N, C-alpha and C positions, 0 to 999 in steps of 0.2 A: 293574573292573580291565581295563587295556588288554592286548590281545594283539598280537603282531607277525605280519605276513603278508608273505611274499615272493612276488611275481608276476613271472614271466619271459615275455618276448615270444618269438615264433618266431625272432627274430634273436639270441636268447641274452642280451639285456639284461634285467637283473632290477632290480626296485625293491622296497623294503621299505615297508610301510604299517602304521600303527597302526589298530586297529579295536576296537570293543567286542566282547565275547565273543559276543553274539547277532546281530551284524551279519553278513549273508551275505558270503561270501568274494568274490563277484563285484563287490561294491560297496565298495571300501575308502574310508575317509573321507579328508578332506584331509590332505596331508602335514604333520606337525608339524615344527617346527624341530628338536626333539630327535631325531626319527626320521631326518630328512635328515642331520643331523650324524653320527649313528651310522652310517648307510649310507655316507656319503662317507668317513668315517674308515676304515671297513672296506675300501672300494675303494682308498684311498691305501695302506693297510697291505699289501694284496695286491700293488699295483703296486711298492711299494718292495722287497718281497721278490723279485718278478720281476726288477726292475732289478738288484738285487745279484747275482742268478744269471746275468745276461746282460751284465755290464759289458765283457766281451771282444768283444761283438758290436757292430756299428754301431747305436747307439741315437740316435734324434732324437725330437723332440716328436710328429711324425706317427706314428712307429712305436708309441710308448707310448700315444698317444691311440687308435690303432686297436685296440690291445690292451685298452684300458679300455672302449671303446664310447662314449666322449664325444668331442665336438669338441675340437680342440687348444686353442681359446680357453677353453672351459669347464673342461677338465682343468687347464690351467695356473692358472686362478683358484682352483679347488677345491684343488689340490695346495699352492699357496702359503698358502692360508688355514689348512690343517691342519698343514703341516710348518714353515711360516715361510720356506721356500726356494723360489725359482723352480725349475721342473722341470729345466731345463738346468743350473743351478748345482748342484742336488742330484746329478745324474748325474756331473758333473765332480768334485765333492768325493768321491764314493764311489770314482771311478776313481783319484783322487790318493791316497786313503787305502789302497786296495789296492796301488797301485804302491809306496807307501812301505813297506808291510809286506813286499812282495816284495824290494825293495832291501835291506831289513834282513836277510832270511832267506836270500837266495841270491846267487850270483855272476853272475847274468844281466846282460848289458850294459844300460846306460841306454837305448840305442837300441832294444833288444829289448823292454824294459819299456814304452817309449813306444808302440811298435807294437802290443803286446799289448793295451793299454788304449785303443786307437783314437785316439791323438793323431796329427795330420797329419805331424809331424816331431819329431825329438829336440829341436830348438830350441823348438818350441811347448810341448812337454812340460816342458822345463827352465824356461821362462818361467812357466808355470802353477804348477809345483812350487815355485819360489822365491817366487812371490807368495803362495801358500797357507801354506808351511812356513817362510818367511823364511830359507831356505838352499837351496843347490843339491842336486840328487839325489846327486851324488858325495860331497859333504861330509856329507850326511845319512847315507849309507852308512858312510863312514869313522868318524864319531862313534858310530854305532849299534854298530859292531863293537868299538870300544874300551869301550863301556858294558856288554859281555857279563859275566855273572857269572864268578867265578874258576874255576869248573869247566867252562867251555865249551871247545870244541875249539881255539879261537884261543889260549888261554892255557896249554895243556898242553904 
């Protein structure tokens, strides 16, 4: 029966190895494909959680790569193989989804929402929003408000 072993270097980067129960911990066997996939999936899950918590901060590939301990090239390759999305696209999609939710729930201006989620300008935010949701942010807000249940504050 295989056992899992996690070894961490002094720099804080950790790797998971499979080993036989009687194998000494100082000599992990070769990485199995299954072990690598499990470890990479765990890394990506931790990163996606961290990204979601930091969407209002300036995030770029170098920042996320330094957080992960991988090179930008390797991280992007690993991230896309696990999520199906390039890292920059994933960040943008998460920002747009959070912005849409905020537009729905609050009266904050479109420009303020754009700035909050790190878009360079209201124009670039509107362009990205329309491309992703097939409607403008103001129209999205207008239709979201009319779709409120009959007990909401807008209909009382």
